[in-house]
N, C-alpha and C positions, 0 to 999 in steps of 0.2 A: 628339582633349578632352587635357586637360595632364595629364600625369599629379602624383600631388604628389610635390616632393623634397623633405624637411626638410629645414632644413640643420643642420651636425652638433651647430653649439650647442642647435640645439633640441633635436634629437635631447635631448642631454647633460643638460639641464633637461631632456624627460618625462621619461629614465630616472628620473635623482635624484629625483624626485616620485614615482612613483610605489615605486622601491626601498624611499620611506621612506615609503609608504603600506606596502606587506611588514612594514615591518622595527616599526609601530606596533601594526599587522592583531591581532596575541596577547594584550598589552595590552589593547587595545579591545573582543575576544570577552570576555574572561576577566572585565573590570569591570562591572560591578551600576550603576556609580556614573556613568552617562552617561544611563541611563532614565532617566524619569519616578515620582514618588512612586505614581503611582496604576498604572503599570506593572505598578511591582514588588511589589506591591501584591495584585495579580490572581493573579501569579505564584507567592508565597508561600500562596498561597491554591488557587490545583491547584497543590501538593505543595512549592514552591518548589525546593530543592535533589531534582532529577532523580535525581541520579550518575551512573554512570559510564555513557559511551556504547558500547552492546554490543558487540560483538566482530563485522564482519563475518561474520568465520568461520564464527560460531558461530549466526547467525540465519542463512546459505548455507545449510547442515545441517541446522540446523531449519527451512526449508521445502523441501528437496528432503527429507527422507524426512516432512514433510506428504502427503506424497504416496502412498506405503503400510504404514508404519511405527508404524498402532497403538498397539505399546508402549515403541518409540519418543521419538516425542512425549512423550507420556504424562511419560515422565518425563525427558526437557528441561526439561516444563514444572513438573515440580517444584520441580529444582535453580534456573531459570532462568522466573519466571513475568513478566519481561519481555517474553521472545518474544511474548507471547500474538497480539498485534496488530503485530509486527516485520515489517518487510515486505524486500523483498532486489531490486534488481535488477537486471535477467538485462540491461540492455545496451536503449539503444537507446526508454528509459521504459517497461521492462515492466518495470513492480514488481508482487512477490506475495508474498501472505501464504500461511502454512502453512492458513488458511480458502480461501482460496484456488485453494492448490494440491489441497485435497479437494474440493473445489468440480468443478472442470475435468475431473481422472479419476471424479468417480461415486464419494466416499468416502462414505459419511454418515454413519458409524460416527466419524471424525476430525472430520469436520463437525461433529456434531451435539456431540461433545467442547468442541469450542472452545469453539460458543455457551455451553453449557451453565457453561461457564468466564469467560464474559462477554465474547467475539471480537464483532468490528463487523461485526451482522448482514450482510451486501448482500442486492443486488437476482442478484447470480451465485448466490449459496450460493444464496436461495428458489428458485431457479429449477427447483436440485437439488433442491432436500431437494420437493419436491414447491407449494408452498405458493400455490396460486392465491388465492389474494385478492390476496394481497401484488404477484406478478405485477400482480394487471391494475391495483389502485390506481395502484403505481408506473406504470406504461403508459398508462394512463387519468390521470394530470395529465400525465405529461411522453410522450407515442406519438415522440421519437425517438429515444429510453434498445432503442424495438427496436434499434437501430442502435447500442450498444453494445460495447462489443469488453475483456470481459475481460482476466484474465493469456494472453498471449503470443497475443493478438491474436484467441483464442474469442467466440464468439457465441453468443446467453443461448437459444438452440438445440441451440448441440450439450448446449451444461449440462443442457437439461429433457432429452438424450437418454440425455446420460451415467447422472440421475438413477432411468432404470428405470423400472419398475411407478409405486414411488411420482409419477413427476409425472410420469403418463403422461396430465392432464390440462393442468397448461400444455405439454407439448409441442401436446395438439393448438389450444390457443391462441393459442399462436406458430405454430404452421403455417397456419392462418386468418389471423392477419394478413401473410401473404408471399405469402397470396392465391392 
């Protein structure tokens, strides 16, 4: 099988094209002028300028303490409400929000606090909290979700076990599905 060996001329031409594109990227990304008016109107109806991107170190700290520090997450949310649904990427596509953190360790108090503030509820939180009808509903509609993995690759069964007594019905249901 022949190997591709670009000529010096094609390599230089490609490099200049890429470099030119990279030089223009910030101005293209910063300007909304390239977007159709219909897209701009929808964006504005959803809040338009959303402000600065959250500091990654702040998001990581929030997600980390969401596993165990009820007072800490309350203080951080008071100061930075936009952290509520922020997610941290631990690497390899292992994304985790504060709710995900509280859910996989069974921290009911923190999970309920997040939900009371409007966090995006999900199947893993519902499982840990013992919401059997929600879990049955999801799995009835989408049976393959029994194989879904939450933060750190943890299963629904793991979340049900971490839910303790309030999740015993969900745990029994999931164990019954595993046969």
